[in-house]
C-alpha positions as CSV (number, residue, x, y, z in Angstrom):
1,M,-0.3,-0.1,0.0
2,N,1.4,3.4,-0.9
3,A,1.5,6.8,1.4
4,K,-1.6,8.0,-0.2
5,K,-3.8,4.8,0.3
6,L,-2.8,4.6,3.3
7,V,-2.9,8.6,4.5
8,K,-6.9,7.4,3.1
9,A,-7.3,4.6,5.4
10,T,-6.1,6.5,8.2
11,N,-8.4,9.7,8.3
12,I,-11.7,6.9,7.0
13,I,-10.8,5.2,10.3
14,G,-10.1,8.6,12.0
15,M,-13.2,10.5,10.8
16,T,-15.5,7.5,12.0
17,A,-13.6,7.2,15.0
18,V,-15.6,10.9,15.4
19,V,-18.8,10.3,14.3
20,L,-19.2,7.8,16.1
21,L,-18.0,9.5,19.7
22,V,-20.4,12.3,18.3
23,Y,-23.3,9.5,18.3
24,W,-22.0,8.2,21.3
25,V,-22.7,11.4,23.2
26,F,-25.9,12.2,21.1
27,V,-27.1,8.7,23.3
28,L,-26.1,9.7,26.3
29,I,-27.6,12.8,26.3
30,L,-30.9,11.7,25.5
31,T,-31.0,9.2,27.9
32,S,-30.1,11.3,31.1
33,V,-32.0,14.0,30.1
34,F,-34.8,11.9,29.3
35,G,-34.4,9.0,32.1
36,L,-34.9,6.3,28.3
37,R,-34.2,3.4,29.8
38,I,-33.6,0.5,26.5
39,F,-30.8,-1.8,27.4
40,R,-29.9,-5.0,29.2
41,E,-28.5,-5.4,31.6
42,H,-24.5,-5.4,31.3
43,I,-24.6,-3.7,28.6
44,T,-23.6,0.1,30.1
45,E,-20.4,-2.1,30.8
46,I,-20.4,-2.7,26.9
47,F,-21.2,0.8,26.1
48,A,-18.1,2.5,29.0
49,M,-15.8,-0.3,26.7
50,S,-16.2,0.7,23.4
51,I,-15.9,4.2,24.3
52,L,-12.3,3.1,24.9
53,G,-11.9,1.6,21.8
54,I,-13.0,4.1,20.0
55,L,-10.7,6.4,21.2
56,A,-7.9,4.6,20.8
57,V,-8.4,3.9,17.1
58,M,-8.8,8.0,17.1
59,A,-5.3,7.7,18.8
60,G,-3.7,5.4,17.0
61,A,-4.6,7.1,13.4
62,L,-4.1,10.5,14.4
63,M,-0.6,9.1,14.9
64,L,0.2,6.9,11.8
65,N,-0.5,10.6,10.4
66,I,1.8,12.2,12.3
67,M,4.5,9.5,11.5
68,L,3.7,9.7,8.1
69,N,3.7,13.3,7.7
70,L,0.9,13.3,5.2
71,T,-0.7,16.5,5.1
72,R,-0.5,17.4,1.7
73,I,-4.1,17.8,0.0
74,A,-4.6,16.4,-3.3
75,E,-5.8,19.1,-5.7
76,R,-7.0,16.8,-8.5
77,G,-10.7,16.2,-7.9
78,Q,-10.8,18.6,-5.1
79,E,-14.5,19.8,-6.1
80,A,-15.8,16.2,-6.8
81,D,-14.4,15.7,-3.3
82,V,-16.8,18.9,-1.9
83,K,-19.7,17.7,-3.5
84,N,-19.0,14.1,-1.8
85,G,-18.0,15.2,1.1
86,R,-21.2,17.2,1.1
87,K,-23.5,14.4,0.5
88,I,-21.5,12.4,3.5
89,L,-22.0,15.3,5.7
90,Y,-25.6,15.3,5.1
91,L,-26.3,11.6,6.0
92,L,-24.7,12.0,8.9
93,F,-27.0,14.4,10.4
94,A,-30.2,12.2,9.1
95,V,-29.3,9.3,11.2
96,F,-29.6,11.8,14.4
97,P,-33.0,11.7,14.3
98,V,-32.8,8.0,13.5
99,L,-31.1,7.6,16.5
100,A,-33.9,9.4,18.8
101,A,-36.8,7.4,16.8
102,L,-35.1,4.4,17.9
103,L,-34.1,5.8,21.8
104,F,-37.7,6.7,22.6
105,G,-39.5,3.6,20.6
106,G,-37.0,1.6,23.1
107,N,-38.2,3.1,26.2
108,Y,-41.8,3.3,25.5
109,L,-41.6,-0.6,24.9
110,T,-39.8,-0.8,28.0
111,V,-41.7,1.0,29.5
112,Q,-45.3,-1.4,28.6
113,K,-42.8,-4.5,29.1
114,K,-43.3,-3.3,32.9
115,R,-46.8,-2.3,33.2
116,E,-47.5,-5.5,31.6
117,I,-45.6,-7.4,34.8
118,L,-46.4,-5.2,37.4
119,I,-50.7,-5.7,36.2
120,K,-49.9,-9.7,36.0
121,S,-47.7,-9.8,39.2
122,A,-50.6,-7.1,41.0
123,E,-53.5,-9.4,39.8
124,R,-52.0,-12.7,41.0
125,I,-51.5,-11.7,44.3
126,V,-54.4,-10.0,44.8
127,K,-55.7,-12.9,43.9
128,D,-53.8,-15.3,46.1
129,S,-53.9,-14.0,49.1
130,P,-57.7,-13.4,50.0
131,A,-57.2,-13.6,54.2
132,Q,-54.1,-11.1,54.0
133,M,-56.5,-8.6,51.3
134,S,-59.5,-8.9,53.9
135,A,-57.2,-7.7,56.6
136,L,-55.7,-4.5,54.8
137,A,-58.9,-3.6,53.9
138,D,-60.6,-3.8,57.4
139,Y,-58.5,-0.4,57.7
140,R,-58.2,0.4,61.6
141,F,-55.4,2.7,63.0
142,N,-54.6,1.1,66.2
143,S,-51.1,-1.1,66.7
144,A,-52.4,-4.6,65.3
145,Y,-53.2,-3.1,61.8
146,I,-49.9,-0.4,61.6
147,N,-47.9,-4.2,62.4
148,K,-50.3,-7.0,60.7
149,S,-50.2,-4.7,57.3
150,A,-46.5,-3.8,57.6
151,E,-46.2,-7.8,57.3
152,I,-48.4,-8.7,54.8
153,L,-46.6,-6.0,52.3
154,K,-42.9,-6.6,53.1
155,V,-43.9,-10.4,52.8
156,M,-45.4,-9.4,49.3
157,A,-42.8,-6.9,48.1
158,K,-40.3,-10.2,48.5
159,E,-42.9,-13.2,47.5
160,D,-42.6,-11.7,43.4
161,S,-39.7,-10.1,41.6
162,A,-41.4,-8.2,39.7
163,F,-41.5,-5.4,42.2
164,E,-38.8,-4.3,44.9
165,S,-42.1,-2.6,47.4
166,A,-45.5,-2.7,48.4
167,S,-47.5,0.1,50.1
168,L,-51.4,0.9,51.0
169,I,-53.4,4.5,50.5
170,V,-56.5,4.1,52.7
171,P,-58.6,7.2,53.8
172,D,-58.8,8.9,56.9
173,T,-59.5,12.0,58.6
174,V,-57.3,14.7,61.2
175,G,-58.7,17.4,62.5
176,G,-61.9,16.6,60.7
177,K,-60.1,17.2,57.6
178,P,-59.6,14.4,54.9
179,V,-56.6,13.2,54.6
180,Y,-54.8,9.9,53.3
181,L,-52.1,7.9,54.5
182,L,-49.1,5.3,53.2
183,F,-48.8,1.6,55.3
184,S,-45.7,0.3,54.2
185,A,-43.4,-2.4,55.7
186,H,-41.5,0.0,57.1
187,S,-44.5,1.1,59.2
188,R,-44.0,-1.7,61.9
189,F,-42.7,0.2,65.0
190,D,-40.7,-1.8,67.9
191,E,-43.4,-2.2,70.0
192,T,-41.6,-2.9,73.2
193,V,-44.0,-2.6,76.4
194,D,-44.5,-3.3,79.6
195,E,-47.7,-4.9,79.6
196,P,-50.2,-4.9,76.4
197,V,-52.7,-1.7,75.9
198,P,-56.5,-3.1,75.6
199,E,-57.0,-1.5,72.3
200,G,-60.7,0.0,73.6
201,S,-58.4,1.8,76.7
202,Q,-55.6,3.5,74.6
203,E,-55.3,7.3,74.8
204,Q,-55.9,9.4,71.9
205,T,-53.8,12.5,70.3
206,D,-55.3,14.7,69.6
207,D,-55.1,14.0,65.8
208,G,-56.9,10.1,66.1
209,G,-54.2,8.7,67.0
210,F,-52.8,6.8,70.2
211,V,-51.0,6.3,72.7
212,V,-48.7,3.0,73.8
213,V,-46.0,2.2,76.0
214,R,-42.9,1.7,75.7
215,N,-40.1,0.5,78.5
216,G,-42.1,1.9,80.4
217,E,-43.0,5.6,78.7
218,K,-45.9,6.5,76.9
219,K,-45.3,6.7,72.6
220,A,-47.9,8.5,70.9
221,V,-48.4,7.3,67.8
222,R,-49.5,9.9,65.4
223,K,-51.7,9.9,62.3
224,T,-49.9,12.7,60.9
225,E,-46.3,10.3,61.5
226,Y,-48.4,8.3,58.4
227,L,-49.5,11.0,56.4
228,Y,-49.5,10.5,52.4
229,A,-49.0,14.5,50.1
230,P,-49.6,12.7,46.1
231,D,-49.3,14.8,43.3
232,L,-52.0,16.9,42.0
233,N,-52.9,14.1,39.5
234,E,-52.6,11.1,41.7
235,R,-54.8,13.1,44.3
236,E,-57.7,13.3,41.3
237,Y,-57.0,9.9,40.7
238,L,-57.4,8.9,44.9
239,Q,-59.8,11.0,45.1
240,K,-62.1,9.0,42.1
241,V,-61.5,5.8,43.4
242,F,-62.2,6.1,47.5
243,V,-66.0,7.9,46.8
244,G,-66.7,4.6,44.3
245,Q,-66.3,6.6,40.4
246,T,-63.0,4.6,39.3
247,D,-61.3,1.3,40.0
248,E,-58.9,1.8,37.2
249,I,-55.6,1.3,37.5
250,R,-52.5,3.3,37.7
251,Y,-49.8,3.3,36.1
252,E,-46.2,5.8,36.1
253,A,-43.1,5.2,35.1
254,H,-40.2,7.5,35.3
255,D,-36.5,7.7,34.8
256,G,-36.7,3.5,35.8
257,N,-39.4,4.4,39.0
258,Y,-42.3,2.1,37.7
259,S,-45.1,2.2,40.2
260,L,-48.8,0.7,39.8
261,C,-51.6,1.2,42.2
262,R,-54.8,-1.1,42.1
263,P,-57.8,-0.8,44.4
264,Y,-59.6,-2.9,46.5
265,R,-63.1,-3.6,47.7
266,Q,-64.1,-5.5,50.7
267,N,-67.5,-4.7,53.0
268,G,-68.0,-1.7,51.9
269,K,-64.3,0.1,52.5
270,T,-61.5,1.2,50.0
271,A,-58.1,0.8,50.4
272,V,-55.5,1.0,46.9
273,L,-52.7,-1.6,46.9
274,C,-49.4,0.4,45.7
275,F,-46.4,-2.1,44.0
276,S,-43.3,0.3,43.2
277,D,-40.0,-1.2,41.3
278,Y,-37.0,0.1,40.3
279,Q,-34.4,-0.9,37.4
280,R,-31.3,-0.1,38.4
281,Y,-29.8,-1.0,34.8
282,G,-30.9,0.2,31.0
283,K,-29.4,3.5,30.9
284,I,-26.3,4.5,30.3
285,G,-24.0,5.4,33.5
286,S,-26.5,3.4,35.6
């Protein structure tokens, strides 16, 4: 291979590496800004290694050009080269919208697939756990319910790999104002009592909570400790659910966080069972 062909080859290799690097940065920006998740596990590591490979190729092509000291620009056919260069440039720019479409399309498919998985898991749990669902629906703010619901929700989260945690939203009032309370596997408090306090004789707090005795000292368990503050859209959804206007499932996905809420009614009482999951991989840098 003569020097002219060698220069041309190294130029092609170098420009190809630069273009690939630009595309990679474009993909990185889109996935980071919009929280797109389209890749399988361990693809992040493969992508990172590809960057090292691209940089190595760029460095090698540059060093080869310097060593050969071939900086002369061929004058013959210069006009044709400019026209061909423009066509190639237009083609390279056309790849950007294609990449964007593939990224957003892949993220959409991931979100829909996760929705299907969560719905199937939620329906299976509700169907296979009638006693537990009945206990959750029978809401009353006392120590027995808080600890029992925490135990049930913990088991639900551990028996299905489709989600990381399960929680329960119920309506209540504090000072006469309607509120929502949230219970999860972490709601259980370590209740060390000197002696059991009968439910009917428990002291009440000013917000409708109760008082227990721990290590000889009284401890107030307030409803405000379990208050749930939904955003506007979720508040509208919960209002419709608890007045009986809808039983539809609510699903949300954002930046690898997936949540699904399913209303549950029994014996005139309504509760909303929510499942959530976080996909740590699927995005460059995750």
